[in-house]
N, C-alpha and C positions, 0 to 999 in steps of 0.2 A: 480648738486647743490653742487659743491665743496666748497662753502663758509660756509656751515653749520658745526657746531661742530660735532665731531665724534659720540657722544652719543645723538644727537638731537632726533632721532626717539624714543629711550628709554625714554628720558625726556618727550617728548610729550605724549607718551602712559600713563605716570603717571597721567596726568590731564584729561584723557578721560574716560568716562564710559566704563568699560571693554566689556560689551555686544555690544557696539556701535562702537568699534574701526574700524571694517571693513568699515562700512558706513561712519565713520568720515574721513577715508582716501580718499574716493571719493569726499567729500566736500572740504577737504583741497586741493586736486588736482585741483578742479574747482576754488578755490580761487586763486591758483597760476597762473591761466590764466587771472585773472582780470587785468585791466589797473592799473597803479601805484596808483591812488587815491582809487580805489576799494580795492586793496590789502592792502593799508595802513589802510583803514576803517576796513576791516576784522580783521587785526592784532590788531588794537586798541581795538575793541570790545572783541576779544579773551583775550587780556592782562587784560582788565578791569574786565572781568569775573573771571579770575584766581586770581586777587588781592582781589576781593570781597568775594569769597567763596572757601573753600577747597573741596567742593563737586565735584565729577567728572563732567565734561562737557558732556552733552548729545547730541545725534544726532539732536534732535529738536532745541537745542540752536545753534548748528553750522549752521543748515539750516537757522535760523533766522539771524545769522551774515552774511551769504552769501547773503541772500535776501536784507538786508540793504546795503550791500557793492555794490551790482549791481546798486543800485539807487543813490549811493554816488557821489556827484559832489561838490567840494569845489571851492570857489573863488580863483583866482590866488593870490599867496602870502600867503595863509593861511597854 
């Protein structure tokens, strides 16, 4: 993942619930294996949540993002 900024992991850790960081890593890794549309959905849900609340993101929320992303199918051109 040479295209990520050097401090990406530290920045990401700042928005995750500290007690859930280990479990979150597994979910984020699973999200990185999604097809393009699924990954796009996961990242959009993640970004929307970060914009809406300063509270740390929990493991349960990430699991929900991943589940929603696995079922994500957009029409071509959207």
